[in-house]
C-alpha positions in Angstrom: -11.5 -31.5 18.3 -11.9 -27.8 17.4 -9.0 -28.0 14.9 -10.5 -30.8 12.9 -12.9 -28.7 10.9 -11.4 -28.0 7.5 -12.9 -24.5 7.4 -10.7 -23.4 10.3 -7.2 -22.2 9.3 -4.3 -24.4 10.4 -1.5 -22.5 8.6 -0.7 -19.3 6.8 -0.8 -17.1 9.8 1.3 -16.1 12.9 -1.3 -14.7 15.3 -4.8 -15.7 16.3 -7.2 -14.1 18.8 -10.0 -16.3 20.3 -13.0 -15.1 22.3 -16.2 -16.6 23.5 -19.5 -15.5 25.0 -19.8 -16.2 28.8 -23.6 -16.7 28.7 -23.3 -19.0 25.7 -19.8 -20.5 25.9 -20.4 -22.7 22.8 -20.3 -19.5 20.7 -16.6 -18.9 19.9 -14.9 -16.5 17.6 -11.4 -16.9 16.1 -9.6 -14.1 14.2 -6.5 -14.6 12.2 -3.8 -12.2 10.9 -2.5 -12.6 7.4 1.3 -12.0 7.9 3.1 -15.3 7.5 6.1 -13.7 5.8 7.9 -10.9 7.7 6.4 -7.7 6.5 5.6 -4.3 8.1 2.1 -4.3 6.6 -0.2 -7.3 6.8 -3.9 -7.8 7.0 -6.9 -9.7 8.5 -6.9 -13.2 7.0 -10.3 -14.1 8.4 -12.8 -14.3 11.2 -14.6 -17.5 12.0 -17.5 -18.4 14.3 -18.4 -21.7 16.0 -21.8 -22.3 17.6 -20.9 -25.8 18.9 -17.9 -25.2 21.1 -15.4 -25.4 18.3 -16.4 -28.6 16.5 -17.5 -26.8 13.4 -16.7 -23.3 12.1 -18.2 -20.8 9.7 -16.1 -18.1 8.0 -17.6 -14.7 8.5 -17.6 -11.6 6.3 -14.1 -10.0 6.5 -14.3 -6.3 7.4 -10.9 -5.6 5.9 -12.4 -6.6 2.5 -16.1 -5.6 2.9 -15.7 -2.1 4.3 -12.0 -1.5 3.9 -11.1 -1.5 7.6 -7.3 -1.3 8.1 -5.7 -4.3 9.8 -2.3 -3.2 8.7 -0.4 -4.1 11.9 -2.1 -7.2 13.5 1.3 -8.4 14.6 1.3 -5.3 16.9 -2.3 -4.4 17.5 -5.1 -7.1 17.2 -8.3 -6.8 19.1 -11.3 -9.2 19.4 -14.0 -8.8 22.0 -17.4 -10.4 22.7 -19.9 -9.3 25.4 -20.7 -11.5 28.3 -24.4 -11.9 27.3 -24.7 -11.2 23.6 -22.9 -13.7 21.3 -23.9 -11.7 18.2 -22.0 -8.5 19.1 -18.3 -8.6 18.3 -15.6 -5.9 18.3 -12.6 -6.4 16.1 -9.6 -4.2 15.3 -6.0 -3.3 14.5 -5.4 0.2 13.1 -9.2 0.7 12.8 -11.8 -0.8 15.1 -15.0 -2.3 13.7 -18.0 -4.1 15.1 -20.9 -6.3 14.1 -24.3 -6.6 15.9 -25.5 -9.5 13.8 -22.9 -12.2 14.4 -20.5 -11.2 11.6 -22.8 -10.9 8.7 -22.1 -7.2 8.4 -19.6 -4.8 9.9 -19.4 -1.1 10.6 -16.7 1.3 11.9 -16.6 2.1 15.6 -16.2 5.7 16.5 -12.4 6.5 16.3 -10.7 7.1 19.6 -7.0 6.5 18.6 -5.2 4.1 16.2 -3.8 0.7 17.1 -6.4 -1.2 19.2 -4.9 -3.8 21.5 -7.5 -5.0 24.0 -11.3 -4.9 24.6 -13.2 -5.9 27.8 -17.0 -5.7 28.2 -18.4 -4.6 31.6 -20.0 -7.6 33.3 -22.6 -5.4 35.0 -23.6 -3.4 31.9 -23.0 -5.3 28.7 -23.4 -2.1 26.6 -20.1 -0.7 28.0 -17.0 -1.8 26.3 -13.5 -0.7 27.5 -10.8 -0.5 24.9 -7.1 0.0 25.2 -5.2 1.5 22.3 -2.1 3.6 21.7 -4.1 6.6 22.9 -4.9 5.1 26.3 -8.2 3.8 27.7 -11.6 4.5 26.1 -15.2 3.6 27.0 -17.6 2.7 24.2 -21.3 2.6 24.6 -22.7 0.2 22.0 -26.2 1.6 22.5 -25.1 5.1 21.4 -25.0 6.5 17.8 -22.0 5.2 15.9 -20.7 3.2 18.9 -19.6 6.4 20.7 -16.3 6.5 22.6 -15.4 8.5 25.7 -11.8 9.0 26.7 -11.0 7.8 30.3 -7.5 9.0 30.3 -8.1 12.1 32.6 -4.4 13.0 32.8 -3.2 9.5 32.2 0.0 9.7 30.1 0.4 6.8 27.8 3.1 7.9 25.4 5.2 5.1 24.1 8.7 6.2 23.1 10.6 4.1 20.6 13.6 6.3 19.8 15.4 9.3 21.3 18.6 11.2 21.4 20.3 13.9 23.6 21.9 16.9 22.0 25.6 17.5 22.7 24.9 19.8 25.6 23.2 16.8 27.4 20.2 19.0 28.3 18.1 19.1 25.1 16.5 15.9 23.8 14.4 14.6 20.9 12.2 11.5 21.1 9.8 9.7 18.7 6.6 8.4 20.2 4.3 5.7 18.8 1.5 7.5 16.9 2.0 10.6 19.0 4.6 12.5 17.0 8.2 13.6 17.7 8.8 15.5 21.0 11.5 18.0 21.8 12.5 19.3 25.2 14.9 22.0 26.4 16.6 21.9 29.8 
């Protein structure tokens, strides 16, 4: 029955993320990308909240519009996360990461760790810790710190994603392009 509410989108999107709060499973969030037509750039079409297990939905403030957060590549990077015990805290992202502590009435930027946010998981033992995976690796956020502080957990973890490369005629030197991590060149 969760698709019967006319406020919930049923077309005009290609990707949706859905999350709920473990402690209050009737609180569900749905986030839609706005990229129906093939395009390199797209946007956040909307974020919705249900307090009754999906029977009715309310459209929330859109952080792409209200604070200018970039959701330019939601077909590639699209994050939505809700803590286990706090249904009013939500993390959302694509190129930027944002959060709300009041159930989506207002949004703010999370501290930048690296572009292109893909996944968020809250620690079940300490709901103020939020683990985020992005193109720069793994980062820990503490929602109780100033500006939603992030700490890199990479510690030597290499997460470079190469999407193009070529060898030079001598078959020793090489160039390679990495997602959000520049062009790399090596000799020998």
